[in-house]
C-alpha positions in Angstrom: -43.3 38.0 41.2 -42.0 34.4 41.1 -38.5 33.6 39.9 -38.3 30.7 37.6 -34.9 28.9 37.8 -33.7 27.5 34.4 -33.4 23.8 34.7 -30.9 21.7 32.6 -32.7 19.9 29.9 -33.3 16.4 31.0 -34.2 14.9 27.5 -31.0 15.9 25.8 -29.0 14.3 28.5 -30.9 11.1 28.4 -30.5 10.9 24.8 -26.8 11.4 25.1 -26.5 8.8 27.8 -28.4 6.4 25.8 -26.4 7.1 22.7 -23.0 6.6 24.5 -24.3 3.3 25.9 -25.3 2.3 22.4 -21.9 3.1 21.1 -20.2 1.3 24.1 -22.5 -1.8 23.7 -21.8 -1.8 19.9 -18.0 -1.5 20.6 -18.0 -4.4 22.8 -19.9 -6.4 20.3 -17.5 -5.5 17.5 -14.6 -6.6 19.9 -15.9 -10.0 20.6 -16.8 -10.6 16.8 -13.2 -9.7 15.8 -11.9 -12.0 18.5 -14.1 -14.7 17.4 -13.1 -14.0 13.6 -9.4 -14.1 14.6 -9.7 -17.6 16.1 -9.3 -16.5 19.7 -12.3 -18.8 20.9 -11.7 -21.4 18.3 -9.1 -23.8 19.9 -5.5 -23.9 20.1 -3.7 -20.6 19.3 -0.6 -21.2 21.1 2.5 -22.8 19.6 4.4 -24.7 22.4 7.3 -25.7 20.1 8.4 -22.0 19.9 8.6 -21.2 23.5 12.3 -22.5 23.6 13.3 -20.1 20.8 11.3 -17.3 22.5 13.5 -17.9 25.7 16.6 -17.7 23.7 15.5 -14.5 22.2 14.4 -12.9 25.5 17.6 -13.8 27.3 19.7 -12.1 24.5 18.2 -8.7 25.6 20.8 -8.8 28.5 23.8 -9.4 26.1 23.4 -7.4 23.0 26.0 -7.5 20.2 28.8 -5.1 21.0 31.7 -6.1 18.7 33.2 -3.4 16.7 32.4 -4.9 13.3 28.7 -5.0 13.9 28.6 -1.6 15.7 30.2 -0.1 12.5 27.3 -1.8 10.4 24.7 -0.5 12.9 26.0 2.9 13.0 25.9 3.0 9.0 22.2 1.9 9.3 21.3 4.6 11.8 22.9 7.3 9.3 20.8 5.9 6.4 17.5 5.8 8.6 18.2 9.3 9.6 18.9 10.5 6.1 15.7 9.1 4.8 13.9 10.6 7.6 15.2 14.1 7.1 14.6 14.1 3.2 11.2 12.5 3.7 9.9 15.0 6.4 11.5 17.8 4.3 9.6 16.7 1.2 6.5 16.4 3.3 6.8 19.9 4.7 7.3 21.3 1.0 4.1 19.5 -0.4 2.2 20.2 2.8 3.0 23.9 2.4 2.3 24.1 -1.2 -0.8 22.1 -0.8 -2.1 23.7 2.4 -3.0 27.1 0.3 -4.6 25.0 -2.3 -6.8 23.1 0.2 -7.5 25.7 2.9 -11.1 27.0 3.4 -10.0 30.6 3.3 -8.5 30.2 0.1 -11.8 28.9 -1.6 -14.0 31.2 0.3 -17.7 30.4 -0.5 -16.9 27.8 -3.1 -17.5 24.7 -1.3 -17.6 22.3 -4.3 -14.0 23.2 -5.1 -12.9 23.2 -1.5 -14.6 19.7 -1.2 -12.8 18.4 -4.4 -9.5 19.5 -3.3 -9.8 18.0 0.2 -11.0 14.7 -1.5 -7.8 14.7 -3.6 -5.8 14.2 -0.5 -7.8 11.2 0.5 -5.9 8.9 -1.9 -2.3 9.6 -0.9 -3.4 9.8 2.8 -5.2 6.5 2.7 -2.4 4.4 1.7 0.3 3.5 4.3 3.8 4.6 3.5 4.8 0.8 3.1 2.3 0.5 0.4 3.9 3.5 -1.4 7.3 1.9 -0.9 6.0 -1.4 -2.4 4.8 0.3 -5.4 7.8 2.7 -6.0 10.3 -0.3 -5.7 8.5 -1.5 -8.9 8.9 1.8 -10.8 12.3 2.9 -9.3 13.9 -0.5 -8.3 16.2 -0.3 -5.1 16.9 3.5 -5.5 17.2 5.9 -2.5 14.1 8.0 -3.9 11.9 5.0 -3.0 12.4 5.5 0.8 12.1 9.6 0.3 8.9 9.5 -1.9 7.3 6.9 0.3 7.5 9.0 3.1 7.2 12.5 1.5 4.0 11.8 -0.6 1.6 10.3 2.1 3.0 12.7 4.8 2.9 15.7 2.5 -1.0 15.0 2.0 -1.4 14.8 5.9 0.6 17.8 6.4 -1.3 19.7 3.7 -4.5 19.0 5.6 -3.2 20.0 9.1 -1.4 23.1 7.7 -4.7 24.2 5.7 -6.6 23.8 9.1 -4.0 25.8 10.9 -4.2 28.7 8.4 -7.9 28.6 8.6 -7.6 29.1 12.4 -5.5 32.3 12.4 -6.8 35.7 12.7 -7.9 37.1 9.2 -7.4 40.6 9.6 -4.1 40.8 7.3 -5.6 38.5 5.0 -8.7 40.6 4.6 -6.6 43.8 4.3 -4.7 42.2 1.4 -7.9 41.1 -0.4 -9.2 44.6 -0.1 -6.0 46.1 -1.7 -6.5 43.9 -4.7 -4.5 40.8 -4.0 -5.5 37.3 -5.1 -6.5 34.8 -2.7 -3.5 32.9 -2.8 -1.1 35.8 -2.5 -3.2 36.9 0.5 -3.1 33.6 2.0 0.7 33.5 1.6 1.3 36.9 3.1 -1.7 37.3 5.4 -2.1 34.0 6.9 1.4 32.0 6.8 3.3 34.5 9.1 0.8 34.4 12.1 0.5 30.3 11.7 4.2 30.0 11.6 4.7 28.8 15.1 2.0 26.0 14.7 3.4 25.2 11.2 6.9 24.9 12.6 5.7 22.8 15.6 4.0 20.2 13.3 7.0 20.0 10.8 9.3 18.9 13.8 6.4 16.4 14.7 6.4 15.0 11.2 10.2 14.6 11.7 9.5 12.5 14.5 7.1 10.2 12.7 9.4 10.1 9.7 12.0 8.4 11.9 9.7 5.5 12.5 8.5 5.3 9.0 12.0 5.1 7.8 12.6 2.0 9.9 9.3 0.5 8.5 10.6 1.3 5.0 13.8 -0.7 5.8 11.7 -3.8 6.2 10.7 -3.9 2.5 14.3 -3.4 1.5 15.0 0.3 1.6 18.0 -0.1 3.8 18.9 1.4 7.2 17.9 0.1 10.6 14.8 -1.8 9.5 16.6 -3.8 6.9 19.5 -4.7 9.3 17.0 -5.8 11.9 15.2 -7.9 9.5 18.5 -9.5 8.5 19.6 -10.3 12.1 16.1 -11.7 12.8 16.1 -13.9 9.6 19.5 -15.4 10.7 18.4 -15.9 14.3 21.2 -13.6 15.7 19.3 -12.4 18.9 22.1 -10.3 20.2 22.2 -8.4 17.0 18.5 -8.0 17.0 18.6 -6.5 20.5 21.5 -4.2 19.5 19.2 -3.0 16.7 16.2 -2.7 18.9 18.0 -0.4 21.6 19.6 1.5 18.7 16.0 2.2 17.5 14.7 2.9 20.8 17.6 5.4 21.4 17.0 7.2 18.0 13.1 7.5 18.7 13.9 8.9 22.0 16.1 11.4 20.8 13.5 12.4 18.0 10.8 12.6 20.8 12.8 14.6 23.3 14.1 17.0 20.5 10.6 17.3 18.8 8.9 18.0 22.3 11.6 20.7 23.0 11.0 22.3 19.9 7.1 22.4 20.5 7.5 23.8 23.8 9.7 26.6 22.8 7.2 27.4 20.1 4.4 27.4 22.3 6.1 29.8 24.7 6.3 32.9 22.7 2.7 33.1 21.4 2.3 36.5 22.9 4.9 38.1 20.8 5.7 37.4 17.2 9.2 38.9 17.5 10.4 36.5 20.1 9.6 33.6 17.9 12.0 34.8 15.3 14.7 35.8 17.7 14.7 32.6 19.8 18.2 31.2 19.4 17.1 27.5 20.1 14.4 27.6 17.5 16.8 29.2 14.9 19.4 26.6 15.7 16.9 23.8 15.3 15.6 25.0 11.9 19.4 25.7 10.6 20.4 22.2 12.0 17.5 20.5 10.3 18.3 22.3 7.0 21.7 21.2 7.2 20.7 17.8 8.1 18.8 17.8 4.7 21.7 18.9 2.7 23.8 16.3 4.3 21.2 13.4 3.8 20.9 14.3 0.1 24.9 14.1 -0.2 24.9 11.0 2.1 22.2 9.0 -0.2 23.7 10.3 -3.3 20.2 11.2 -4.4 19.9 12.0 -8.3 17.0 13.7 -9.8 17.9 12.0 -13.0 16.4 9.0 -11.8 12.8 10.4 -11.6 12.9 11.4 -15.3 15.0 8.6 -16.6 13.7 6.8 -19.8 13.5 3.6 -17.7 11.5 5.0 -15.2 9.0 6.7 -17.8 8.8 3.3 -19.4 8.0 1.5 -16.3 5.5 4.1 -15.2 3.5 3.9 -18.6 3.5 0.2 -18.3 2.2 -0.1 -14.9 -0.4 2.6 -15.4 -1.9 0.8 -18.5 -1.8 -2.5 -16.7 -3.4 -1.2 -13.6 -6.6 0.3 -15.4 -9.2 -0.8 -15.5 -9.4 -2.5 -12.2 -10.1 -6.1 -12.0 -13.5 -6.7 -11.0 -13.7 -10.5 -11.3 -16.1 -12.2 -8.6 -13.3 -14.4 -7.1 -11.0 -11.4 -6.6 -14.0 -9.3 -5.1 -14.8 -12.1 -2.8 -11.1 -12.3 -1.7 -11.0 -8.5 -1.2 -14.3 -8.6 0.8 -12.9 -11.5 3.2 -9.4 -9.8 3.4 -11.5 -6.4 4.4 -13.2 -8.2 7.2 -9.7 -9.5 8.4 -8.4 -6.1 8.4 -11.2 -4.4 10.3 -11.1 -7.4 13.0 -7.3 -7.1 13.2 -7.5 -3.1 13.8 -10.4 -3.6 16.2 -8.3 -6.2 18.3 -5.3 -4.0 18.3 -7.1 -0.8 19.3 -8.9 -3.0 22.2 -5.6 -4.2 23.5 -4.0 -0.9 23.4 -6.8 0.9 25.0 -7.0 -1.6 27.8 -3.2 -1.3 28.4 -3.0 2.4 28.0 -5.9 2.9 30.9 -3.8 0.5 33.2 -0.6 2.2 32.5 -1.6 5.9 32.1 -1.5 6.6 35.9 2.0 5.2 36.5 3.5 6.6 33.2 2.1 10.1 34.1 4.5 12.7 35.8 2.8 14.1 38.9 3.9 17.4 40.4 4.7 15.9 43.6 5.8 12.2 43.9 8.0 9.9 45.8 11.4 8.6 44.4 9.8 5.1 44.0 6.9 6.7 42.0 9.1 8.5 39.9 11.3 5.6 39.1 8.3 3.3 38.3 7.2 6.1 35.9 10.4 6.4 34.4 10.6 2.4 33.8 7.1 2.5 32.2 7.7 5.4 29.8 10.8 3.8 28.7 8.9 0.4 28.2 6.3 2.4 26.0 9.2 4.0 24.1 10.5 0.5 23.3 7.1 -0.8 22.1 6.3 2.0 19.9 10.1 2.1 18.6 9.9 -1.4 17.3 7.7 -1.5 14.1 4.7 -4.1 14.2 6.1 -6.5 11.8 9.0 -7.3 14.1 6.3 -7.7 17.0 4.5 -10.0 14.6 7.7 -12.1 14.2 8.3 -12.3 18.0 4.7 -13.3 18.7 5.1 -16.1 16.1 7.3 -17.8 18.4 4.4 -18.5 20.9 1.4 -18.2 18.6 0.2 -20.0 15.6 0.1 -18.1 12.3 -2.9 -16.3 11.6 -4.7 -12.8 12.1 -4.4 -13.0 15.9 -0.5 -12.7 16.0 -0.8 -9.7 13.6 -3.5 -8.1 15.6 -1.7 -8.5 18.7 1.6 -7.1 17.3 -0.2 -4.2 16.2 -1.7 -3.7 19.5 1.5 -3.9 21.5 3.0 -1.1 18.9 -0.1 1.0 19.3 0.0 0.7 23.2 3.3 2.4 23.0 1.8 5.3 21.1 -1.4 5.3 23.0 0.1 4.9 26.4 2.1 8.0 26.1 -0.9 10.0 24.8 -2.9 8.7 27.7 -0.3 9.6 30.3 0.1 13.2 28.9 -3.6 13.3 29.0 -3.6 12.3 32.6 -1.0 14.9 33.6 -3.2 17.7 32.3 -6.3 16.8 34.5 -7.2 18.6 37.5 -5.4 17.2 40.4 -7.7 18.5 43.1 -10.5 15.5 42.9 -7.7 13.1 43.6 -5.9 15.2 46.3 -9.2 15.4 48.1 -9.8 11.7 48.1 -6.2 11.1 49.4 -6.9 13.7 52.0 -9.9 11.7 53.2 -7.8 8.6 53.6 -8.3 7.0 50.1 -5.1 5.1 48.9 -3.2 5.3 45.8 -5.5 3.0 43.8 -8.7 4.3 45.0 -7.8 7.9 44.4 -6.7 6.7 40.7 -10.0 4.9 40.3 -12.4 7.5 41.5 -10.4 10.7 41.0 -8.5 10.2 37.9 -10.1 7.4 35.9 -13.6 9.1 35.3 -12.1 12.4 33.9 -9.6 10.6 31.7 -11.9 8.3 30.2 -13.1 10.7 27.7 -9.7 11.9 26.4 -8.2 8.4 26.2 -11.2 7.1 24.4 -10.8 10.0 21.9 -7.3 9.3 21.4 -8.0 5.5 21.0 -10.6 6.3 18.0 -7.9 8.5 16.5 -5.5 5.7 16.7 -8.0 3.5 15.2 -7.9 5.4 11.9 -4.1 5.1 12.1 -4.3 1.2 12.9 -6.6 0.4 9.9 -3.6 1.7 7.7 -1.0 -0.1 10.0 -2.7 -3.5 9.3 -0.9 -3.3 5.8 2.4 -3.7 7.6 1.7 -6.8 9.3 -0.1 -8.0 6.4 2.8 -7.9 4.1 4.3 -10.5 6.3 1.6 -12.9 5.7 -0.7 -12.1 8.8 -3.7 -11.6 6.8 -6.0 -8.8 5.6 -5.7 -6.5 2.6 -2.0 -6.1 3.2 -1.2 -9.8 2.5 -3.7 -9.8 -0.6 -1.8 -6.6 -1.9 1.6 -8.2 -1.4 0.6 -11.3 -3.3 -0.9 -9.4 -6.1 2.2 -7.1 -6.5 4.4 -10.1 -6.4 2.5 -11.6 -9.3 2.6 -8.3 -11.2 -1.3 -8.4 -11.3 -1.8 -4.7 -11.6 -5.3 -4.7 -12.3 -6.1 -6.6 -9.0 -3.4 -4.2 -7.2 -5.7 -1.4 -8.3 -8.8 -3.1 -6.8 -7.0 -3.8 -3.5 -5.8 -0.1 -3.3 -9.4 1.4 -3.9 -10.7 -1.0 -1.0 -7.9 0.2 1.2 -9.0 3.8 0.6 -12.7 3.1 0.9 -12.1 1.1 3.9 -10.0 3.8 5.5 -12.6 6.5 4.5 -15.3 4.4 6.3 -13.3 3.8 9.5 -12.6 7.6 9.6 -16.1 8.4 9.3 -17.4 5.9 12.1 -14.4 7.1 14.4 -15.6 10.7 13.8 -19.3 9.9 14.7 -18.1 8.0 17.9 -15.9 10.9 19.0 -18.9 13.2 18.5 -21.0 10.8 20.7 -18.4 11.2 23.5 -18.5 14.9 23.6 
């Protein structure tokens, strides 16, 4: 009897390879189209007159402002930023916890229509950047502290609800099924049968949201909410470069503390998964949770938050006026043409940003990663690169756009590169962490055979790291399409610039049209990104 060995299917492999090549060539074509649309090949893009000012800005990095008066102002700005971040993250977690039960697949069971509609309802708050929420809320509430809190809490709450719901759907359902069999409702069963076993993941993600809220609080300061972002913009506008660098260093330190604290909490949460009791008894986690709750109470007091503002007659009257003026949307031909052109600029800006960030992340990931065994020089180089990446992601994209305008002419390209620099700080960190998790044996084998550090990285690390890095890049593209609004608000083009001009003119019908275009464009990018990630698997 002859044994027949199973052979791997050739056609699916060939089809998968062709699909990946098609996506790769398509991505290259889109990058070239985006660069051409941004004017990178159309002539002069450099501003020679700004090189002197850029030199003065760069040299001030070695002599930041350290006088007592400014340091007191800076300390107050840091406290305002922390207070906004704490309250915004707390609101996001509350909204996410309430919304998770409502949008979890487990709660709806086989009623797919209700589940789909509930998930779709989260698309609007998720699709609008927190800066857009801040811009809209300023017109409703004025310069009230609620603007910063709600601008962070509402969109983050929608994102948190989706993530929390996914975590609830992934936990074991034995307790949930037992409660249903005992006659409990689906909501009650989810609260008592799913939340306890998912508590570790929920807590970990809550602290991650707090990290993100710190950066968002800085961004909101740029549109007048106060804090470090506002002080940074004031110093930049007055050309006080020493003060600018003091703000930048304070931002980097604040983000470093948030990153280190959040990572420490997530590691402690991941450690006790074998025993549910250990999670509750972990003193470090208990201290972190109680400290966060105390921070929320302090933030409420420090910002002098008043719930009466949300239900005041002025707020209600302004809300009714805006809603009445915003509906129906403006569908005039000239506006739709402007929206279409701005949408193209937005896509091109995001594509250039992701391309720049991806190339930079690939080049820096090997150095930024923490190898198990390395020389002192290698560890020092890695520390320097990681600090540089931290600085890149600590400074908001609008500030990088202002810096690049020293040496580049105004247009889409400076905004795209500014967003790329910021995204490199985030993607570089993710790529370094992905590199750390790879199997070290292929590189070790190449090194043992005489390969140098560069050769070992090119042939032992890069092929395995390409898939995870590209997947992270596609995820960041979804975020970048929202972040284009930030640089657009400063006039870099795209839907953000169009939105800012329509809000400034109180043209609420046009504002609705632009917002709808933003949500639809975000949904389209999410779909394309998901298909591309599927092709990479």
